[in-house]
N, C-alpha and C positions, 0 to 999 in steps of 0.2 A: 488797632484799631476793626480786625478779622475777631477776637476777639470778642468783643465789647458787640457786635451785632450777632455772631453764632448764640450766644447768653440772650438777645433780646431774641432773636429767634427762637427759642426753647423755652424761653417765659412765655411767648407767646404761642404755640404750640400746647404746653403746657394746660393756657386756660382755653385754649376751644379744647382740650379730651376733660378737663371739670366740667366745661360749657355742656358737654354732651355728653355728660354723665345720667347715667336715669338710678331713681333714685327708688324704687319697690319697700315698700312697705307690707308686711304679712300678718296678717293676723298670724298670734301664735298659735292659737288651739286648732284653728285650720291648717295651721301649718303643716303640725302634728298628725292628725287626721290626712293627712293625702298624706304621709310618712307612712300612716299605715298599711295603704292600700299594697296590699300581698299579689307579688303573678303566682307569687305558686298557690295564693285560695283560688285564681283564676283559673290556671291549670288544671286545678284540682275539678272547678266546679262543672269547665266547657268536656273531659272528657266522661267525667260521669253523668251530664246530658247524653253525649253520645254514644252511652253504650244503652243505651234505652234503644235501640235501633231503629226508629222511626220517632215521631212525636207528629204524627200526621192531626193536622183538625178531627178528623173522620176516623184516624186508628182506631182498632177493638181494644174495649177497656181488658186491658191485663194487667196480672201482677207486678212484671216485671217489663215492662216492653210498652210502648206507645206513649198516645200522648198525657193519659189521664197516669200512669206511674210518674210519668213524669211531674208533672202539677205538684202529687203528692210527697215527692223530694224535695223543692221547692218550699211547700209549705213545711213539713218538718225543719227546714234550716232556716226558715224567719222561726217560726215556734221558737225553735234553739236560740234566738236572741232572744225573747222577751224578759227570758227573769234579767237581763242587767236591763233591762232600762225603767227601772223601778213601775212596771206597768204602763208606762207610753204606749208601748209596743204592742194591739191586737193583732193575728193572721189569719185571716181566714179565705174560705171560696166561695167568690161569688159566682153563683150559677145562674144563667139562665136559659132559654130556647132560642135557636137563631131559625128563620120559618123556611123553609126550601127556595130558591130564586132561581130554578131551573137554569142555571147556571154551574156556581163550584158547591153550592150546596143541594143533592138532588130531592134531601127528603129534608123534614123537621129537624134537627138534631141539638140534642144536649151536649152547650161550651156549659165553659167556666174560665175565671178567669183570677187568677191566684194577688191577692192583696193583703199588704202588712201597712198598718197606719200609726204612724208614728206621733202621737197628738200631740198639736199643739202646747205648750205653756199657760198661754196670756186665756183667759174666763174671755176675752175682750177683743179678740182677736181670730176670726172665723177665716181667717186665709188657710188654702190647701195648693200645697206644691207638689206635681207627677211628674216621678218618675218611671218609667217605662222599656220594658223589650217583649219580643212577641217569644213565646215558644213556640208554635206549632216552628214543623221543615216539613219539606216539599224535597221530592226528587224532579227527575225533566219533565216527566207528565203530573199535572197539578194534583188530579186527580186520582190516582193510584194509591190508596192508603198503606199500602203493603209492604212496597219495592223498601231497601235500607234509604236512611234519609237521616243521618247524621249529627246536619246541622248545627256543626261547631259551631262556626260566622255564623254563617244565616239562621237561628243569632242568639247562639251559644255563646257566642261572645255577648250579648246585650245582655244576655239573662246573669250569663256570673258578674257585669259591673253592676246589675242593683243587687244581686244577689254581697255583694260586698260592700257594699254603698249602705242597706241597713244594716249590716254586724257592724259596722262605724258609729254611722248617723245615730243608729239605737241607744249608745253607749251616753250621749247628749241631750239635753234640753234644747228645745227653740221658741219661742214665741207663737209661731205660728207653724200647724202641721204638714207633714211630708206624706205622698203616700207612697210605697212601693209597689207596683204593681207590674205583675205579667201576665202580658194578654194572651189570647187564642183567636185564631181565626183567621188573625192576616193575610194566609195565603189565601186564602178561600173569599177574600173581598174586606181586609180590615172588620174582619164582627165584633171580635170583641173589642178593641178601641170605641167602636161607631154604640154599641151597645154602652160603654162606660159614659163616652161622651154624650152621648142623651141622658144617659142617669144624671151626671152630672146637672143639666142643660136641668132639666127638669125638678130636680132638688132642691137649684139656686144655690151649689156650689160658688163660694167666693172665690174662685178658681185663677190665681193670677199666672200659671205659669206652667204650662207640660214640657220635658225634657223625652223625647224621643230619641230610645239608643238602640241600634238597628247593621249592624255586622261593624266591629270596634276591632277586630283582628287581624283583618289582612292587609300587612304591607309590601308586597309583591303582585304586577299587576302583569293577568294573561297582556301579550302581544307585545306590549311595549314594555316587558321587563324594566320598570319600574318599581327600583326597592328603598322602597322610603317608610319610617313610622316615625317621623316628625311633623306629621303635616294632618289636619283631622279638619272636614269640614262641619257646618251648622247651614243646612237648610231654612231659609226663610221667604214667609211670603210678603211682598211688597203692597201690591195693593186686595184686604182682603178678603176672600171671599163672601164673608159675611157682614161684607158694604152693605150700608145703611145708605138712602139718597141723601141726610142730612151730611155723612161723614166722605161721601161722595163730592158734597159741592164743598167741602174746609179743603178737601184734599184737593179739589181743580185748585182753589184760591189759592193755597198755600206754596203747590206744589209738594207733596208733603208723600210724594207717591214710596220714596225709599225710608219711613217714615214710621212703616206701620208697628204694632207694638209687638210682632211675632217680631219684628229688623230690631226693635230699639232691645228685645230677648238676644238674639245673636250679638249685638254688637255687646253687649255685657256677659256674653260667657267668654267672646275672645276676651276682651280686659281680664273678668276677674281670671279668666281661668288661666293663658301665660302669666298671670301675678300669681299662681302658684303653682306650677306644674314646669320643671324646664325642662328647655329641648322638645317641645312644643309647641307648633305656630295652628293657630285656629284659621281657618279662612272661612269668609263669610261666604256664603255662597248664592247671590240672586235668584231666589226661584224657592216655589216651596218644595220642590222635593226633585231626584233624576231627573234626565229628559222624558217626558211621558208614564212616568213611573209615579208608585203614590206610598207613601206608610202610615203608621200610624197615627201620627200629629195630626193628620190631612182631616178626621172626623173632625179633627177636636176643633179645629182652626173650620169648617163648616159651621160650627158651633155657634162663633164669636168671641174661643178664647183663644191665650196665646204660646202659640203653641211651636214648638220647630222642632228641628230631626239635626242628630250628631249621628255621623257616620264616617267611615275609613275614608280616606283620600285617592286610595286608587282601590277598585275594583278585579278580581279575578275570575273569571268567567267558568277558567277549566274548574273551578271550587264554589261555583253557584247555580243550585237551581239543576244539578249535573245529576245522573245516575254513577255508582260509586264503582269505579270500570278502571283497565290498564288499556289504551288504548295508543298504535302506533308510538309509544314508550313513553305517551302522556300519563297521569293518574289525574283522574278524574271524581269527582266528590267532595264533599264537604267533610272531611275529616281532619282528626283535631295536629294530627304532625303540622298542617298546613296554617296553624294559625300564630300568631308572637305575641307573645303573651304579656313583653315590656311593651307593645302599643295596645293593650284594653287596659293595663295597671295605667301607663298615663292618659288615653280617654277616660275611665273612671275617675280621674285627678280630677278631672278642670266639672263633672259633674260631681262632684264631693262639695269642691269648694264655689259650686254657684250654686247650691240647695242650702248649704251651710250659709250663706254669707246674703242670701235673698233672703232664707227664714229669719233669720235671727234682726236684718234692718226692719226698719220703721216701713209701711205702703206708701204707695209713690203720692207723692204731692196732689193736693186736688187744685181744680180749675187753673190749671195752669193758661198763663196767656200773653201776646202780645201785644204792647202797645200799638196800633199803628193810625190814631187821632189827628199825626199831624206829621208832615213833613218832618225825617232828620237822621244825621247822621251819625245817631246814638243809637241804640237799643234799646228797650226797658221791658221789663217780664216781670211779672206780678203771678201770685202764686198762695196758694192756703196751707192750710198744715194738712199732716197725712188724718186721713180714718183710722189705721193702727200704730199705732206705737208711738214712740216719743223721737222729733226729728229734734237733734242738738242743733244743726244748720242745714245748709243744703247746696248744691253744685250748681251752678250756669254753667253747662256742658256751651260750646263753639267749633261748628266744622265749615271750613270751607266748601261752598255747594257737589263738586264735584272730588270730595274727600267720603271715604269710606268711616270712618273711623271720628269719633270726636276727637279737635289736637289740645281744644284749649279746655280747663277749669276755671271756674272762678266764686271763689267761695265765699258765704255770708252767713249769717242765724238774722240777719232780716226775712221779708217775706216778698221785697222786690230789690230789683236791684235795675239798676243803669250803668249800660258799657260803652265804649266808644269803638263801638264796631257796628256797621250800618248792615241792617237786615234783608238788606238787596243783594249784598255777599255775600252772607252767613246762613246758617241752621244754627237756632238750637233748644236745647232743651233743659230741664229742671227733672234733680234726684236730689232727693233725701237723706241726712245722711243724720244713722244715729248716734246716740254714747258712746259706742265702740269702735265706730268708724266703716259701718259697714250700711252700704248705700243702698238705696231702693234702684228699680228699673229707672230710665231718662222715660218724662212723660213730652213730647213733642208740644210744645205753645198754639192755641190756637190764637187768633183775629184778636186784639179786644177794640171794638168798631165805636164801643159809645161809652 
């Protein structure tokens, strides 16, 4: 009898283990690209960037140091990738003048962003995805243009990630266009990003998502001494800063304050990033940025675009916005020896997986709605096909109201679905799924009232 009970117990445990098994489906091409990311390459880029002594936005034009020389270094790398792209990658300086602001820009100044554009292959798909980092650095005094400011982590780590992304992704083709952007003027007030966001708005870019990478390489925190390269933060706005009156009314009506487009992008990054990058947990931070601080995604959010910040889990303030010095046995300054290049590799991986997935997927389903014309303990969602690309089917996503991530997915190839879950107790969204299994971002439904 005891043997029988033991066998039953073992059988039950085995069933429970099988029930808890999570099957992860990876696109073999994306998986291989993620594996191609090289920590050694990333280290070389960061160390090279640190040799320019300072990359202050207003530093003097010098052949071997300063921001202009460092931008030439990045442009040369971008251009070296063009041959492998079959003519799809083009690299250039985007120059502009920033007027004096009486704060951190004392006089009208010539600035430039470094751009590399991987043109999409579908002439009917005008979607654009941006991945960015800022090249300018600073020390303790943000107005000191001459002091050493190596900027290895802030934001040499982000620049290195974008360079490596351009190297790998430019070998492949995608229906949509990807811009690899190295902006300037971040430390002087997000100047390069603000210029580009305004340009995108004025020129009516179909900018579907913007990923801002700022500080990806520190894994050891000051004060708390936390040593961790297994988590990364995604900051995303809840209530959109560019919210219209109509958007506000719908948000209040549906309690959708946690379902902005940027919040949906953050969830997408977590799901897809963790799918392809091992030993890395993506943490969703329900803020646009760190407390009372900002980054280059913010100007894009102000213009109404979907934008998030990707940044390390723990910051080290001995090596951020500090003069290089040894004081009381502590080495200050943003130096390469304090950068975790394996951590940058993993954080670059989530960027690559997300960009490749989004640029391969159809665009979002259109006119997504949830039927509220009668009281019911079931929920009916309806939608129309995406404008760009072809959808093979759709996922209806569902989560409880206190859950941060989607908990269930229902697949259909129709344009509507009724599921036996009450809209009172759950939030829903709809994703388009392409022929290759790549998912679009999720769309939060609007009420269908008539």
